[in-house]
Gaussian input, Z-matrix of N, CA and C with variables (Angstrom, degrees):
# hf/3-21g

backbone

0 1
 N
 C     1     B1
 C     2     B2     1     A1
 N     3     B3     2     A2     1     D1
 C     4     B4     3     A3     2     D2
 C     5     B5     4     A4     3     D3
 N     6     B6     5     A5     4     D4
 C     7     B7     6     A6     5     D5
 C     8     B8     7     A7     6     D6
 N     9     B9     8     A8     7     D7
 C    10    B10     9     A9     8     D8
 C    11    B11    10    A10     9     D9
 N    12    B12    11    A11    10    D10
 C    13    B13    12    A12    11    D11
 C    14    B14    13    A13    12    D12
 N    15    B15    14    A14    13    D13
 C    16    B16    15    A15    14    D14
 C    17    B17    16    A16    15    D15
 N    18    B18    17    A17    16    D16
 C    19    B19    18    A18    17    D17
 C    20    B20    19    A19    18    D18
 N    21    B21    20    A20    19    D19
 C    22    B22    21    A21    20    D20
 C    23    B23    22    A22    21    D21
 N    24    B24    23    A23    22    D22
 C    25    B25    24    A24    23    D23
 C    26    B26    25    A25    24    D24
 N    27    B27    26    A26    25    D25
 C    28    B28    27    A27    26    D26
 C    29    B29    28    A28    27    D27
 N    30    B30    29    A29    28    D28
 C    31    B31    30    A30    29    D29
 C    32    B32    31    A31    30    D30
 N    33    B33    32    A32    31    D31
 C    34    B34    33    A33    32    D32
 C    35    B35    34    A34    33    D33
 N    36    B36    35    A35    34    D34
 C    37    B37    36    A36    35    D35
 C    38    B38    37    A37    36    D36
 N    39    B39    38    A38    37    D37
 C    40    B40    39    A39    38    D38
 C    41    B41    40    A40    39    D39
 N    42    B42    41    A41    40    D40
 C    43    B43    42    A42    41    D41
 C    44    B44    43    A43    42    D42
 N    45    B45    44    A44    43    D43
 C    46    B46    45    A45    44    D44
 C    47    B47    46    A46    45    D45
 N    48    B48    47    A47    46    D46
 C    49    B49    48    A48    47    D47
 C    50    B50    49    A49    48    D48
 N    51    B51    50    A50    49    D49
 C    52    B52    51    A51    50    D50
 C    53    B53    52    A52    51    D51
 N    54    B54    53    A53    52    D52
 C    55    B55    54    A54    53    D53
 C    56    B56    55    A55    54    D54
 N    57    B57    56    A56    55    D55
 C    58    B58    57    A57    56    D56
 C    59    B59    58    A58    57    D57
 N    60    B60    59    A59    58    D58
 C    61    B61    60    A60    59    D59
 C    62    B62    61    A61    60    D60
 N    63    B63    62    A62    61    D61
 C    64    B64    63    A63    62    D62
 C    65    B65    64    A64    63    D63
 N    66    B66    65    A65    64    D64
 C    67    B67    66    A66    65    D65
 C    68    B68    67    A67    66    D66
 N    69    B69    68    A68    67    D67
 C    70    B70    69    A69    68    D68
 C    71    B71    70    A70    69    D69
 N    72    B72    71    A71    70    D70
 C    73    B73    72    A72    71    D71
 C    74    B74    73    A73    72    D72
 N    75    B75    74    A74    73    D73
 C    76    B76    75    A75    74    D74
 C    77    B77    76    A76    75    D75
 N    78    B78    77    A77    76    D76
 C    79    B79    78    A78    77    D77
 C    80    B80    79    A79    78    D78
 N    81    B81    80    A80    79    D79
 C    82    B82    81    A81    80    D80
 C    83    B83    82    A82    81    D81
 N    84    B84    83    A83    82    D82
 C    85    B85    84    A84    83    D83
 C    86    B86    85    A85    84    D84
 N    87    B87    86    A86    85    D85
 C    88    B88    87    A87    86    D86
 C    89    B89    88    A88    87    D87
 N    90    B90    89    A89    88    D88
 C    91    B91    90    A90    89    D89
 C    92    B92    91    A91    90    D90
 N    93    B93    92    A92    91    D91
 C    94    B94    93    A93    92    D92
 C    95    B95    94    A94    93    D93
 N    96    B96    95    A95    94    D94
 C    97    B97    96    A96    95    D95
 C    98    B98    97    A97    96    D96
 N    99    B99    98    A98    97    D97
 C   100   B100    99    A99    98    D98
 C   101   B101   100   A100    99    D99
 N   102   B102   101   A101   100   D100
 C   103   B103   102   A102   101   D101
 C   104   B104   103   A103   102   D102
 N   105   B105   104   A104   103   D103
 C   106   B106   105   A105   104   D104
 C   107   B107   106   A106   105   D105
 N   108   B108   107   A107   106   D106
 C   109   B109   108   A108   107   D107
 C   110   B110   109   A109   108   D108
 N   111   B111   110   A110   109   D109
 C   112   B112   111   A111   110   D110
 C   113   B113   112   A112   111   D111
 N   114   B114   113   A113   112   D112
 C   115   B115   114   A114   113   D113
 C   116   B116   115   A115   114   D114
 N   117   B117   116   A116   115   D115
 C   118   B118   117   A117   116   D116
 C   119   B119   118   A118   117   D117
 N   120   B120   119   A119   118   D118
 C   121   B121   120   A120   119   D119
 C   122   B122   121   A121   120   D120
 N   123   B123   122   A122   121   D121
 C   124   B124   123   A123   122   D122
 C   125   B125   124   A124   123   D123
 N   126   B126   125   A125   124   D124
 C   127   B127   126   A126   125   D125
 C   128   B128   127   A127   126   D126
 N   129   B129   128   A128   127   D127
 C   130   B130   129   A129   128   D128
 C   131   B131   130   A130   129   D129
 N   132   B132   131   A131   130   D130
 C   133   B133   132   A132   131   D131
 C   134   B134   133   A133   132   D132
 N   135   B135   134   A134   133   D133
 C   136   B136   135   A135   134   D134
 C   137   B137   136   A136   135   D135
 N   138   B138   137   A137   136   D136
 C   139   B139   138   A138   137   D137
 C   140   B140   139   A139   138   D138
 N   141   B141   140   A140   139   D139
 C   142   B142   141   A141   140   D140
 C   143   B143   142   A142   141   D141
 N   144   B144   143   A143   142   D142
 C   145   B145   144   A144   143   D143
 C   146   B146   145   A145   144   D144
 N   147   B147   146   A146   145   D145
 C   148   B148   147   A147   146   D146
 C   149   B149   148   A148   147   D147
 N   150   B150   149   A149   148   D148
 C   151   B151   150   A150   149   D149
 C   152   B152   151   A151   150   D150
 N   153   B153   152   A152   151   D151
 C   154   B154   153   A153   152   D152
 C   155   B155   154   A154   153   D153
 N   156   B156   155   A155   154   D154
 C   157   B157   156   A156   155   D155
 C   158   B158   157   A157   156   D156
 N   159   B159   158   A158   157   D157
 C   160   B160   159   A159   158   D158
 C   161   B161   160   A160   159   D159
 N   162   B162   161   A161   160   D160
 C   163   B163   162   A162   161   D161
 C   164   B164   163   A163   162   D162
 N   165   B165   164   A164   163   D163
 C   166   B166   165   A165   164   D164
 C   167   B167   166   A166   165   D165
 N   168   B168   167   A167   166   D166
 C   169   B169   168   A168   167   D167
 C   170   B170   169   A169   168   D168
 N   171   B171   170   A170   169   D169
 C   172   B172   171   A171   170   D170
 C   173   B173   172   A172   171   D171
 N   174   B174   173   A173   172   D172
 C   175   B175   174   A174   173   D173
 C   176   B176   175   A175   174   D174
 N   177   B177   176   A176   175   D175
 C   178   B178   177   A177   176   D176
 C   179   B179   178   A178   177   D177
 N   180   B180   179   A179   178   D178
 C   181   B181   180   A180   179   D179
 C   182   B182   181   A181   180   D180
 N   183   B183   182   A182   181   D181
 C   184   B184   183   A183   182   D182
 C   185   B185   184   A184   183   D183
 N   186   B186   185   A185   184   D184
 C   187   B187   186   A186   185   D185
 C   188   B188   187   A187   186   D186
 N   189   B189   188   A188   187   D187
 C   190   B190   189   A189   188   D188
 C   191   B191   190   A190   189   D189
 N   192   B192   191   A191   190   D190
 C   193   B193   192   A192   191   D191
 C   194   B194   193   A193   192   D192
 N   195   B195   194   A194   193   D193
 C   196   B196   195   A195   194   D194
 C   197   B197   196   A196   195   D195
 N   198   B198   197   A197   196   D196
 C   199   B199   198   A198   197   D197
 C   200   B200   199   A199   198   D198
 N   201   B201   200   A200   199   D199
 C   202   B202   201   A201   200   D200
 C   203   B203   202   A202   201   D201
 N   204   B204   203   A203   202   D202
 C   205   B205   204   A204   203   D203
 C   206   B206   205   A205   204   D204
 N   207   B207   206   A206   205   D205
 C   208   B208   207   A207   206   D206
 C   209   B209   208   A208   207   D207
 N   210   B210   209   A209   208   D208
 C   211   B211   210   A210   209   D209
 C   212   B212   211   A211   210   D210
 N   213   B213   212   A212   211   D211
 C   214   B214   213   A213   212   D212
 C   215   B215   214   A214   213   D213
 N   216   B216   215   A215   214   D214
 C   217   B217   216   A216   215   D215
 C   218   B218   217   A217   216   D216

   B1=1.4425
   B2=1.5285
   B3=1.3372
   B4=1.4649
   B5=1.5246
   B6=1.3460
   B7=1.4591
   B8=1.5298
   B9=1.3205
   B10=1.4685
   B11=1.5206
   B12=1.3186
   B13=1.4674
   B14=1.5278
   B15=1.3232
   B16=1.4604
   B17=1.5277
   B18=1.3247
   B19=1.4671
   B20=1.5233
   B21=1.3323
   B22=1.4640
   B23=1.5213
   B24=1.3229
   B25=1.4591
   B26=1.5266
   B27=1.3292
   B28=1.4700
   B29=1.5298
   B30=1.3332
   B31=1.4697
   B32=1.5211
   B33=1.3230
   B34=1.4603
   B35=1.5302
   B36=1.3129
   B37=1.4649
   B38=1.5254
   B39=1.3218
   B40=1.4635
   B41=1.5209
   B42=1.3393
   B43=1.4636
   B44=1.5212
   B45=1.3179
   B46=1.4612
   B47=1.5285
   B48=1.3145
   B49=1.4676
   B50=1.5211
   B51=1.3234
   B52=1.4600
   B53=1.5181
   B54=1.3176
   B55=1.4527
   B56=1.5120
   B57=1.3149
   B58=1.4587
   B59=1.5098
   B60=1.3263
   B61=1.4549
   B62=1.5140
   B63=1.3208
   B64=1.4563
   B65=1.5383
   B66=1.3242
   B67=1.4578
   B68=1.5269
   B69=1.3070
   B70=1.4576
   B71=1.5213
   B72=1.3091
   B73=1.4579
   B74=1.5082
   B75=1.3210
   B76=1.4562
   B77=1.5251
   B78=1.3286
   B79=1.4684
   B80=1.5246
   B81=1.3170
   B82=1.4575
   B83=1.5123
   B84=1.3175
   B85=1.4625
   B86=1.5230
   B87=1.3225
   B88=1.4632
   B89=1.5236
   B90=1.3241
   B91=1.4627
   B92=1.5115
   B93=1.3326
   B94=1.4603
   B95=1.5056
   B96=1.2836
   B97=1.4615
   B98=1.5224
   B99=1.3262
   B100=1.4635
   B101=1.5248
   B102=1.3137
   B103=1.4622
   B104=1.5315
   B105=1.3125
   B106=1.4476
   B107=1.5197
   B108=1.3052
   B109=1.4538
   B110=1.5248
   B111=1.3424
   B112=1.4620
   B113=1.5176
   B114=1.3296
   B115=1.4503
   B116=1.5227
   B117=1.3047
   B118=1.4577
   B119=1.5228
   B120=1.3021
   B121=1.4636
   B122=1.5258
   B123=1.3064
   B124=1.4533
   B125=1.5107
   B126=1.3002
   B127=1.4559
   B128=1.5146
   B129=1.3170
   B130=1.4560
   B131=1.5218
   B132=1.3029
   B133=1.4572
   B134=1.5127
   B135=1.3153
   B136=1.4586
   B137=1.5081
   B138=1.3186
   B139=1.4619
   B140=1.5299
   B141=1.3303
   B142=1.4699
   B143=1.5226
   B144=1.3206
   B145=1.4578
   B146=1.5227
   B147=1.3195
   B148=1.4622
   B149=1.5258
   B150=1.3282
   B151=1.4659
   B152=1.5284
   B153=1.3175
   B154=1.4556
   B155=1.5279
   B156=1.3158
   B157=1.4665
   B158=1.5210
   B159=1.3266
   B160=1.4623
   B161=1.5303
   B162=1.3294
   B163=1.4661
   B164=1.5230
   B165=1.3281
   B166=1.4568
   B167=1.5290
   B168=1.3159
   B169=1.4649
   B170=1.5220
   B171=1.3234
   B172=1.4671
   B173=1.5292
   B174=1.3279
   B175=1.4549
   B176=1.5235
   B177=1.3213
   B178=1.4575
   B179=1.5226
   B180=1.3280
   B181=1.4607
   B182=1.5309
   B183=1.3228
   B184=1.4647
   B185=1.5284
   B186=1.3166
   B187=1.4600
   B188=1.5274
   B189=1.3317
   B190=1.4544
   B191=1.5295
   B192=1.3185
   B193=1.4649
   B194=1.5245
   B195=1.3291
   B196=1.4601
   B197=1.5299
   B198=1.3300
   B199=1.4603
   B200=1.5248
   B201=1.3235
   B202=1.4614
   B203=1.5246
   B204=1.3125
   B205=1.4567
   B206=1.5314
   B207=1.3205
   B208=1.4627
   B209=1.5342
   B210=1.3200
   B211=1.4574
   B212=1.5205
   B213=1.3219
   B214=1.4595
   B215=1.5128
   B216=1.3303
   B217=1.4742
   B218=1.4927
   A1=111.20
   A2=115.89
   A3=118.75
   A4=111.44
   A5=116.26
   A6=119.55
   A7=111.29
   A8=116.25
   A9=120.29
   A10=109.42
   A11=116.67
   A12=121.09
   A13=111.07
   A14=116.69
   A15=120.91
   A16=111.48
   A17=117.15
   A18=121.06
   A19=110.72
   A20=116.73
   A21=120.25
   A22=110.73
   A23=117.51
   A24=119.52
   A25=112.14
   A26=117.90
   A27=120.75
   A28=110.17
   A29=116.66
   A30=120.23
   A31=110.13
   A32=117.71
   A33=121.49
   A34=111.54
   A35=117.16
   A36=120.42
   A37=110.79
   A38=117.09
   A39=120.87
   A40=111.13
   A41=117.04
   A42=120.23
   A43=111.67
   A44=116.83
   A45=120.05
   A46=111.08
   A47=116.52
   A48=119.44
   A49=112.32
   A50=117.64
   A51=121.12
   A52=113.21
   A53=117.92
   A54=120.18
   A55=111.04
   A56=115.44
   A57=121.12
   A58=110.96
   A59=115.46
   A60=119.98
   A61=111.21
   A62=116.46
   A63=120.62
   A64=111.66
   A65=116.42
   A66=120.46
   A67=108.65
   A68=116.25
   A69=120.39
   A70=112.36
   A71=117.30
   A72=120.61
   A73=112.69
   A74=116.21
   A75=121.26
   A76=111.61
   A77=117.23
   A78=118.58
   A79=111.06
   A80=117.79
   A81=120.54
   A82=112.15
   A83=116.77
   A84=120.11
   A85=110.93
   A86=116.94
   A87=120.57
   A88=111.28
   A89=116.34
   A90=119.55
   A91=113.25
   A92=117.92
   A93=119.87
   A94=112.70
   A95=117.06
   A96=121.32
   A97=110.71
   A98=116.06
   A99=120.27
   A100=111.40
   A101=118.50
   A102=122.35
   A103=110.32
   A104=117.19
   A105=119.64
   A106=114.22
   A107=119.71
   A108=122.26
   A109=109.43
   A110=116.79
   A111=119.90
   A112=111.71
   A113=116.94
   A114=120.34
   A115=112.27
   A116=117.84
   A117=121.61
   A118=110.16
   A119=115.16
   A120=120.25
   A121=108.99
   A122=115.15
   A123=120.31
   A124=107.62
   A125=116.41
   A126=121.02
   A127=109.42
   A128=114.80
   A129=119.56
   A130=107.51
   A131=115.41
   A132=119.78
   A133=109.27
   A134=115.03
   A135=121.18
   A136=113.20
   A137=115.09
   A138=120.49
   A139=112.11
   A140=118.19
   A141=120.30
   A142=110.72
   A143=117.06
   A144=121.32
   A145=111.04
   A146=116.53
   A147=121.08
   A148=110.58
   A149=117.06
   A150=120.85
   A151=110.36
   A152=117.45
   A153=121.23
   A154=111.39
   A155=116.72
   A156=120.13
   A157=111.64
   A158=117.64
   A159=120.36
   A160=111.02
   A161=116.46
   A162=120.31
   A163=110.47
   A164=116.85
   A165=120.86
   A166=111.26
   A167=116.91
   A168=121.31
   A169=111.01
   A170=116.89
   A171=120.02
   A172=111.14
   A173=118.15
   A174=120.85
   A175=111.80
   A176=116.61
   A177=120.94
   A178=110.31
   A179=117.03
   A180=121.44
   A181=110.87
   A182=117.06
   A183=121.49
   A184=111.11
   A185=115.92
   A186=120.84
   A187=111.33
   A188=116.80
   A189=119.84
   A190=112.71
   A191=117.22
   A192=119.47
   A193=110.45
   A194=117.75
   A195=120.94
   A196=110.65
   A197=116.81
   A198=119.78
   A199=111.55
   A200=116.83
   A201=120.58
   A202=111.27
   A203=117.02
   A204=121.10
   A205=110.69
   A206=116.35
   A207=120.79
   A208=112.13
   A209=116.97
   A210=119.57
   A211=115.32
   A212=119.52
   A213=119.86
   A214=114.68
   A215=118.81
   A216=119.07
   A217=111.21
   D1=-29.08
   D2=177.74
   D3=-65.38
   D4=-30.31
   D5=178.19
   D6=-67.72
   D7=-36.19
   D8=176.69
   D9=-63.58
   D10=-42.92
   D11=178.06
   D12=-62.95
   D13=-39.30
   D14=178.28
   D15=-64.53
   D16=-44.17
   D17=179.39
   D18=-64.58
   D19=-43.49
   D20=178.82
   D21=-62.58
   D22=-40.73
   D23=-179.17
   D24=-67.21
   D25=-37.74
   D26=177.38
   D27=-65.85
   D28=-43.27
   D29=178.17
   D30=-63.14
   D31=-40.31
   D32=179.15
   D33=-64.48
   D34=-39.40
   D35=177.12
   D36=-64.57
   D37=-44.25
   D38=179.73
   D39=-63.35
   D40=-43.97
   D41=179.20
   D42=-64.34
   D43=-36.68
   D44=178.18
   D45=-66.32
   D46=-39.46
   D47=178.72
   D48=-71.05
   D49=-25.16
   D50=179.36
   D51=-75.88
   D52=-18.86
   D53=-177.24
   D54=-69.87
   D55=139.56
   D56=178.59
   D57=-77.43
   D58=153.53
   D59=178.50
   D60=-73.50
   D61=140.60
   D62=180.00
   D63=-103.26
   D64=1.59
   D65=178.03
   D66=-145.90
   D67=-177.97
   D68=179.83
   D69=-77.99
   D70=-10.23
   D71=178.86
   D72=79.52
   D73=-150.77
   D74=-175.42
   D75=-67.26
   D76=-35.94
   D77=-179.61
   D78=-66.23
   D79=-34.41
   D80=176.72
   D81=-70.06
   D82=-32.12
   D83=178.73
   D84=-70.86
   D85=-36.14
   D86=-178.53
   D87=-75.12
   D88=-44.38
   D89=-176.62
   D90=-83.37
   D91=-12.43
   D92=178.36
   D93=77.76
   D94=47.43
   D95=-179.18
   D96=-63.03
   D97=151.86
   D98=-179.40
   D99=-73.22
   D100=-16.66
   D101=179.16
   D102=-98.56
   D103=41.43
   D104=-171.46
   D105=-84.25
   D106=-5.84
   D107=-178.75
   D108=-73.63
   D109=102.78
   D110=-177.78
   D111=-77.99
   D112=-11.64
   D113=179.82
   D114=-98.10
   D115=11.78
   D116=179.60
   D117=-65.80
   D118=142.07
   D119=179.83
   D120=-77.89
   D121=121.79
   D122=175.15
   D123=-123.35
   D124=138.56
   D125=179.28
   D126=-80.68
   D127=123.29
   D128=175.23
   D129=-92.16
   D130=135.27
   D131=-179.09
   D132=-134.30
   D133=151.89
   D134=173.41
   D135=64.27
   D136=-127.44
   D137=-175.40
   D138=-68.09
   D139=-29.90
   D140=177.56
   D141=-63.35
   D142=-39.69
   D143=178.97
   D144=-66.29
   D145=-41.63
   D146=179.73
   D147=-64.38
   D148=-45.94
   D149=-179.77
   D150=-64.75
   D151=-39.27
   D152=179.51
   D153=-64.31
   D154=-44.76
   D155=179.93
   D156=-69.35
   D157=-38.32
   D158=176.91
   D159=-63.80
   D160=-37.83
   D161=177.83
   D162=-63.87
   D163=-41.94
   D164=177.88
   D165=-62.57
   D166=-46.39
   D167=-179.67
   D168=-63.91
   D169=-44.18
   D170=-179.54
   D171=-67.47
   D172=-33.38
   D173=176.88
   D174=-65.78
   D175=-43.07
   D176=177.21
   D177=-65.58
   D178=-43.16
   D179=178.46
   D180=-62.46
   D181=-40.75
   D182=177.35
   D183=-60.25
   D184=-43.15
   D185=-179.96
   D186=-59.99
   D187=-48.72
   D188=-177.64
   D189=-70.15
   D190=-37.47
   D191=177.39
   D192=-67.10
   D193=-37.32
   D194=177.09
   D195=-63.14
   D196=-40.25
   D197=176.26
   D198=-65.17
   D199=-41.20
   D200=177.91
   D201=-61.64
   D202=-44.81
   D203=179.64
   D204=-63.69
   D205=-40.61
   D206=-177.94
   D207=-65.50
   D208=-44.89
   D209=-170.31
   D210=-100.33
   D211=-16.97
   D212=-175.53
   D213=-119.83
   D214=-10.90
   D215=-178.37
   D216=-125.82

């Protein structure tokens, strides 16, 4: 079961790195960019939407598998 958790965590890391930035990041925070609202609603379309939803699903799956490993194995 630990191997399943390891595979899920690697997939989750890869999916997180694949996501595009929604703000200017640290450089925008330092320079005071006008697009500094990181909570702004942006429409995800196409592959961005798929990667975002897969990241959400894998994060939830990681949480439950981690609980299973902790309490049952």
